[in-house]
N, C-alpha and C positions, 0 to 999 in steps of 0.2 A: 396122799394121805391128807385128810382135812385138818384144819387148824383148830386150835383150842376153842376160838370164837364160835365155830360151827357146832361144837359138842355141848356147850353149856348156855344157860340162860343169860342174856345180856341185861345188865342192869342200867336203867336209863332214868335220868331226870329230865323234867320238862320246865323251862324257864320262859314266862311270858307274862307281861302285866296285864294283858287282856283276859279276863277270866273266861270268857266264852271261847276264845281261841285256844287257851290252855286245856280247857275241858275237851274241846273238839280233838285235839292232838291226842290226849290221853285215851279218849273213846276209840280213835281210829286204831291205836296200837293195843288196845285192851285184849283183842282176840288173836294177836299176832303171835304165833308159836316162837318160843325161844327169846322173847322180849318181855321184860317186867319193868313196869314203872315204879321206882322205889321212892320218888318224891317229886314235889312240884314247888315252884317259887315264883313270886310275882315281881321280884327285883333281883339285881345282881348280888346284892349283899346277902339276901337270904339264900341265894343259889350257892354262894361259897360255903355257907354253913352246912347246906345239904351235901356238897362234895366232900367237906371235911369229915362229915359223919358216915356217909355211905360209900365214898370213893367208887362212884358208878363207872361203868365202862364208857358210856357216852352221855354228854349233856347237850340237850337240844336248847338253844339259847337264841332269844329274840335280840334283835339288834338295839332297838331304842326302848329303854326302860328307865324308870326312876331310880333314885338313889345310886346305882351303880350301872352304867349302860353295858351293852352286849360286848363291846370291844375291850372295856376295862375288866369286865367279868372274865372274858377269854383269857386275857393276859394273865390274871390272877390264878386262874384254874391251871393253865399250862405251867406256870412257874411252880405252883404248890403241889399239883397232882398230875405229872406228866403222862401217867398212864390213863388218865381220863381223857378221851378225845372229845373236842367241842365241835359241834355242827351248828353253825348259824342257820336259824330257820326265821325268815323275815319277809316283808313285802317290799323292802328297798333293794333296787339293783343298779344304782348309779355307780359309776366307776369309783368314786371316792368311798362310797360304803363298802363295796366289794374289797377294795385294797385294804382298808382299815381292818376289816374282819379277817382277812388272809394274813396280813402283817402281824396281827395280834396273836396268831398261832392256831387259828381254826383249821381243822383238817377238811372241812367241807363248808359250802355255802349253798343253801337251799331256799327256794321261794315258797310262799304259803299256798301256792296253787299245786303243790306237789301231791301226788295221789298216795293212797295208803301203801300200795305195793312199792312205789318209788321211795318212800320214806323208810319203809322197813328195810329195803335193800340198802339204802344209804347208810342206815344205822349199823347194819351188819358189816358193810364195807369199811366204815369208819372205825369200828372196833378192831377190824384186821389192820388198821394203819393205812388204808387206802384213801387218797384224796377223792372227795365227792363234790361235784359242782352241777348246779342246775344248768340245763343246756343253754339257756339265755345268759346265765352268768358266765359260762365258758366261752361263748361267742363274744361277749364284751371283753373279757380278759385277752383273747386272741387278737381282736381288733385293735385293742390298746397296745399291744405288743408290735403290731405290725406298722403302727403309725411312725413316721419318721421322727427322730429326735428333734426338739425345737432347736433351731439356730440361734445362738445368743446374739443380742445386739451390741454393737461397740458403744462405747461411752458417748460418742458424738451422735450416733444414731438414736440413742435413748434421749439425748438433749433435743434433737430435732422433733422426735415424736412427742415428747413431753410439751413442746412448743405448739405443735400441732393441736394436741388435746386442750391447750389454753386458748385455742380459736385464733391463733396468729396466722397471717399470711406468709408467703414464702419471703417476702421482702422484709416483713417484720421479724421473722425467724432469723434472717441474715444479720439484721441489726443486733438482735439480742446476742447472738453468738459470735458476732463480729467475723462473719464469712460472707462470701459472695453468694447472690441469690441463685447463681447457677450451680454453685456447691450444694445448696440446700436441696435443689431440684435432683442432684445426683444422689444425694442421701436418701431422698424419698423413693427414688427408683429402686435403689438397693433394698430399702425397706420393704416395698411392695413385693419384690421378688422373694425375699426371705420369708415373709408372712403369707405369701400367695394370695394377695388381694390386689385390688386395682383402683382403690380410692382412699383418701385420707381417713375419713371416718372409720372405714372397716379396718384400716391398719391399727388405729388406736384400740378398737374394740377387741380384735384378735390378740394383740400384744398383752392387754389387760387379762384376757381369758387364759392365756398361756403363762402368765406370771412374769412376762418379760419386761413390763413396764409397771412401775410403782408410783401411784400418785399420792401425794400428801395433801391433806386438807388445807384449806386457807388460800 
C-alpha cells in the first residue's frame, strides 16, 4: 500500500538568497507531478514566516544566507514545525558544513549539481521521512566515521608541543620544563606516533588541525 505522500501533492518552499538559483530550482520543479511550490524566500527569517503560514511538507534551504543562515533556519523549522522536512540544498560540502546541517535537524543534504529527477525524488523521499544525502556527501560522512578517534595528548606532551611551536630546541624545551633533554626526545617520539607524523613542524600543524593543541596569542 502506498503512503499518503505518494497520493497527494507535496507542498514545497524554496529558500535561497541567490535569485537566479532560486528561480532555477522553481523552474526545475514546476512541471514535476505531485510537487507544488507554495512559496520562496531569500533569507532564513522570511523562510520561517513562509513555514508558519503554509506549513509545507518540505523546505529546500540554502546553507549560507543573510539575516538567518541555513543552520539556524533549519533548527527553527524543526522545533516549530516538526512535520515540515528540511532539505539542505547548497554548494558547500565540507565536513563542518555537512555536520552542522545534519545536527540542526535536516533530513537531507543535497548539492546544487543535483539533477531535476534526483531533486524531485529527494523531495518525495524526505516527505516520507527518509534521509536523503548526495552521493559525495554520503561518502564524506562515511569516511569521517571510519577515521580513528584522535588520541588525546597528555598535559606534558601538550607542553612539549607548545614549546616546539614556540621554536625551542630540545635542550631549550628541557630547560623550560625542567626535564632532561632525553625525556624531551621521548615525548616527541610519542607525539609523532600519536599524530602519525615524522617531524616537529608537521606535529604542530596536525595537532592544531585536530584541536589537540591550543595556542594563545602573545
